[in-house]
C-alpha positions in Angstrom: 132.9 12.4 26.4 135.7 11.6 24.2 138.1 10.5 26.9 141.4 10.0 25.0 141.0 13.3 23.1 140.0 15.3 26.1 142.7 13.9 28.4 145.4 14.5 25.7 144.2 18.1 25.3 144.1 18.5 29.1 147.6 17.3 29.6 149.0 19.4 26.7 147.4 22.7 27.8 147.7 22.3 31.6 151.2 20.9 31.8 152.5 24.4 32.9 150.3 24.1 35.9 151.8 20.6 36.7 148.3 19.2 37.1 146.9 16.0 35.6 143.6 15.1 34.1 141.2 13.1 36.2 139.3 9.8 35.7 136.2 10.2 33.6 133.0 10.0 35.6 129.7 9.1 33.8 126.7 11.4 34.3 123.0 10.9 33.7 122.0 9.8 30.3 119.2 12.0 29.1 119.2 10.9 25.5 115.8 9.1 25.9 114.2 11.8 28.0 114.7 14.8 25.6 114.3 17.3 28.5 116.8 19.3 30.5 117.6 18.2 34.0 120.5 18.9 36.3 123.3 16.3 36.4 125.9 16.5 39.1 129.1 14.9 40.4 130.2 15.4 44.1 133.8 16.0 45.1 136.2 18.6 46.6 135.2 20.6 43.5 131.7 19.4 42.8 130.4 19.7 39.2 126.9 20.3 37.7 125.8 20.6 34.1 122.4 21.8 32.8 120.7 22.9 29.6 118.1 25.6 30.0 115.8 24.0 27.4 115.5 20.9 25.2 118.3 21.0 22.6 117.4 21.3 18.9 119.8 20.9 16.1 120.9 24.3 14.6 119.4 26.4 17.5 121.3 28.2 20.1 120.4 27.4 23.8 122.0 28.4 27.2 124.1 25.7 28.8 125.5 26.1 32.3 128.4 24.3 34.1 129.0 25.1 37.7 131.9 24.3 40.0 131.5 24.5 43.8 134.3 24.3 46.4 133.0 21.9 49.1 136.2 22.0 51.1 137.3 24.2 54.1 140.1 25.9 52.1 140.7 27.8 48.9 141.4 25.7 45.8 143.2 26.6 42.5 142.1 24.6 39.5 141.7 24.5 35.8 138.3 23.7 34.1 138.0 21.7 30.9 134.8 21.6 28.7 134.0 19.2 25.9 131.2 20.2 23.4 131.5 17.8 20.5 129.8 18.7 17.1 128.6 21.9 18.7 129.1 25.6 18.0 130.0 27.3 21.3 129.8 31.1 22.1 129.7 33.4 25.1 132.3 31.5 27.1 134.3 33.5 29.7 137.2 35.4 28.1 139.8 33.3 29.8 138.6 30.0 28.2 140.8 28.8 25.4 139.4 26.7 22.5 141.7 24.1 20.9 140.5 25.1 17.4 139.8 22.9 14.5 136.2 22.4 15.4 137.1 20.0 18.2 134.6 21.5 20.7 137.3 21.3 23.4 138.0 24.2 25.8 140.2 24.8 28.8 139.6 27.6 31.3 143.0 27.8 33.3 144.0 29.7 36.4 140.7 29.6 38.3 140.3 29.6 42.1 137.4 29.3 44.5 137.1 30.2 48.2 135.5 27.6 50.6 131.8 27.2 49.7 132.0 29.5 46.7 130.6 28.6 43.3 131.7 29.4 39.8 129.0 29.6 37.1 130.1 29.2 33.5 127.4 29.8 31.0 127.8 29.2 27.3 125.5 29.5 24.3 125.6 26.2 22.4 124.2 25.2 19.0 124.3 21.5 18.3 125.2 20.8 14.7 124.0 17.2 14.6 120.9 15.4 15.9 120.6 12.5 18.1 122.6 11.5 21.2 125.4 13.9 22.0 127.6 13.7 25.2 128.9 16.9 26.7 131.7 16.8 29.4 133.4 18.9 32.1 136.5 18.2 34.1 138.2 20.0 36.9 141.9 19.3 37.6 144.3 20.7 40.2 147.5 19.7 42.0 146.1 19.5 45.6 142.8 17.4 45.1 141.5 14.5 43.1 140.2 15.5 39.6 136.5 15.3 38.9 134.8 14.7 35.6 131.1 14.6 34.6 129.3 13.6 31.4 125.8 14.8 30.3 124.3 12.9 27.4 121.5 14.9 25.7 119.1 13.9 23.0 119.2 16.7 20.3 116.0 17.0 18.4 116.5 17.0 14.6 115.8 20.3 12.8 113.6 20.4 9.7 115.1 20.0 6.3 113.9 19.9 2.7 113.9 16.6 0.9 112.3 16.5 -2.6 111.4 13.9 -5.1 111.4 14.4 -8.9 110.5 11.9 -11.6 110.5 11.2 -15.3 110.0 8.4 -17.8 112.3 7.3 -20.5 109.5 7.2 -22.9 106.4 9.4 -22.7 104.5 7.2 -25.3 105.7 3.7 -24.8 104.6 1.1 -27.3 101.7 -1.1 -26.1 102.9 -4.1 -24.2 106.5 -3.0 -24.1 108.8 -2.3 -21.2 109.8 1.2 -20.1 111.4 2.8 -17.1 110.5 5.4 -14.5 113.4 7.3 -12.9 113.0 9.1 -9.6 115.5 11.3 -7.8 115.2 11.9 -4.0 117.4 14.8 -3.0 118.1 16.5 0.4 118.2 20.2 -0.3 119.2 21.0 3.3 120.0 22.8 5.4 120.4 19.7 7.6 121.2 16.1 7.1 118.2 13.8 7.5 117.7 11.9 10.7 115.7 8.7 11.0 115.9 7.8 7.4 114.0 8.6 4.1 111.4 6.4 2.7 110.1 6.2 -1.0 106.8 4.7 -2.0 105.2 4.2 -5.5 101.8 2.4 -5.7 101.9 1.5 -9.4 98.7 2.1 -11.4 96.9 -1.2 -11.9 97.3 -1.1 -15.7 101.2 -1.4 -15.3 103.0 -4.6 -14.7 106.0 -4.4 -12.4 109.3 -5.8 -13.8 112.0 -4.6 -11.5 113.5 -1.9 -9.3 117.0 -0.6 -8.5 118.5 2.1 -6.3 122.0 3.5 -5.9 121.3 4.1 -2.1 119.5 2.0 0.4 117.2 -1.0 -0.6 114.0 -1.4 -2.5 111.3 -4.1 -2.7 108.9 -4.2 -5.6 105.5 -5.5 -6.7 102.2 -3.7 -7.0 103.7 -1.1 -4.6 107.5 -0.2 -4.8 108.9 0.6 -1.4 112.5 1.9 -0.7 114.3 2.5 2.6 117.0 5.1 1.5 118.7 5.6 4.9 119.9 9.2 5.8 121.0 11.6 3.2 123.5 14.4 3.8 122.9 17.9 2.5 123.1 17.6 -1.2 122.8 13.8 -1.1 120.7 12.1 -3.8 119.2 8.7 -4.3 118.2 7.5 -7.9 115.5 4.9 -8.1 114.6 3.2 -11.4 111.4 1.1 -11.8 110.9 -1.0 -14.9 107.3 -1.7 -15.8 105.4 -3.1 -18.8 102.9 -1.0 -20.6 99.3 -2.2 -21.0 97.9 -3.6 -24.3 95.2 -1.0 -24.6 96.0 2.8 -25.4 95.4 5.0 -22.4 96.9 7.8 -20.3 98.6 6.7 -17.0 99.4 9.0 -14.1 101.9 7.4 -11.7 102.4 9.2 -8.3 105.4 8.5 -6.1 106.0 10.1 -2.6 108.7 10.3 0.1 108.5 10.6 3.9 111.0 11.6 6.6 111.5 9.2 9.5 112.0 11.5 12.6 112.0 15.0 11.1 109.7 17.7 9.7 110.0 18.5 6.0 110.5 22.3 5.4 108.7 22.1 2.0 106.2 19.3 2.0 104.8 20.5 -1.5 107.8 18.7 -3.2 107.3 15.4 -1.4 105.4 13.8 -4.2 105.6 13.8 -8.0 103.3 12.5 -10.7 104.7 11.2 -14.0 102.2 10.9 -16.9 102.7 8.6 -19.9 100.4 7.6 -22.8 101.1 4.1 -24.1 99.9 3.7 -27.7 
């Protein structure tokens, strides 16, 4: 939970109710479990948070926050919600978003009778993959505030990464150097997650001379390997491999390929490319 941002927002919106934001209380970290499970925090107003299903980047899922009055008397309070990097719909009409894509919401003017429970259900769509922490806070003037965090592991959605290639000379002179250029581009609709790798097992008739890339790192030899890191949508890496042509005339087909680290490629047909040259 983004403590400073959430508390500042809480103070600004709830000032009219003369309440204060409470101390942040960690919840269960589910980032390594990748499965929904109820997390809870006891208190005069107890909190629970729960995803209905494992969360996937770019896919809507039901998410529930419940507040229960555990005291013997009625309590008036305000509820704050924190959904960073997430599109949120279907919140109760009284909940106010702070705008600007902050993912922060405040539901003011709430009250519960003794033993009663308020259920707030949202439809959420995580926009990024990896570990994301959601938060809830209840604040009031007559009881200690209560906060809860829920860290979820959001599975990455498939994206389309392609590789294209060319040679600066389709008929290089025998024994002379020439260069392959490969472009690795993320066509989207999501950023890559877990990195992109590039591999080119050079044909035996070629002699490796050098390799460069504008993104990531490469190592060369009989096989050229590059770790390109993650690419945003539209991001592109350019890899140049210098080789020496053989001394005997022949046709050479050089195939390079790419792979995604923790993601499915939406279009595996463009994950490899073959560039053909004819030294003579």
